[in-house]
N, C-alpha and C positions, 0 to 999 in steps of 0.2 A: 471443621470446615463444613458448613451446611451445603447441601446439594438438593436440587429439585428438578424433576423431569417435567418438561412442557410438551404439549402436543406439537406436532410438526407444523411449521409455518405460523405459529402464534407468537406475536411479539411480546417481549417482556415489558410489563407496564410499571407504572409508579408504585402500586401496592407491593410488588415484588422488591422494588428498590428500597422502599421504606422498611420492609421486613429485613432485608439484607443489612441496611445501615443499623437497624436496631440490634441485630446480631453482632455487628462490629462493636457497637457501644457496650453491649452486654459482655463482650470478651475483652474490653479495654483496648481495642485496636483503633488506630487513627487512619489506617489505610486498608484497602481491600480491592480485589479484582473480581469482577463479575463476568463470567464467560458464558456465552450461549451460542448454539449453532444456528439460532434464529436471528432475530433483530431486536432492537430496543425501540419502544414507542417514543414519540417526541416528548411526552410528559415525563417519562423515566429519565431521558437525557437531560432535560431541563432541571429536574429535581436534583440530580447529582452535581450539577454545575454550582449550586448555591450552598453546598454543604461545607462544614468545617473539616469533615473527614475527606480524605483523598480516595476517590473510588474510580478505578479504571474500568471502562466498559469495553469488552471485546466481543463483537458480534461474529456471526458465521463467516462473513467475508474476511474480516480482519484475522480470524482464527486460521482460515485457509491460507491467507498470505503469510502468516507467521510460520505455519507448518512447512510451506514451500521454502521460505527464506532459510529456515534452520534444518531442513531435510528430515523432518519428523513425520513419519507415517506416509511418506511419498516415495516414488521411484521415477527414474527417468524413463519416459516412454518414447522419446525421440530426441536426438541431439541434432543441432543445426550447426553446420560448418560454414564460417564466413571467410572468404578468401579475398585478398587484395593483390594488386600487381606488385611484383618485386622489381622496383625501378633499378636496383643494382644489377640485376640480371641483364637488362637492356643497355646498361652504361657501356659505351664503346671504349672508354679509357681505363 
């Protein structure tokens, strides 16, 4: 599994996508997931749309959402309690 470090706030571009897809082909894979804490350029996103290989792109926002959804690397900082009226309490019968 190849990995590469990008400078902060630099979007992942088409050349990185091409290198990634080349690595997939070289390993005989038809699917891949590219994860970045940054974002993907428009040209990178367009490039993977037209491939025969299935490439899933997960940017920083999607990664954070997945972490929260699955409770990975996160903790509860505040819980919110929502109350509603118990109508049975007020029922005279």
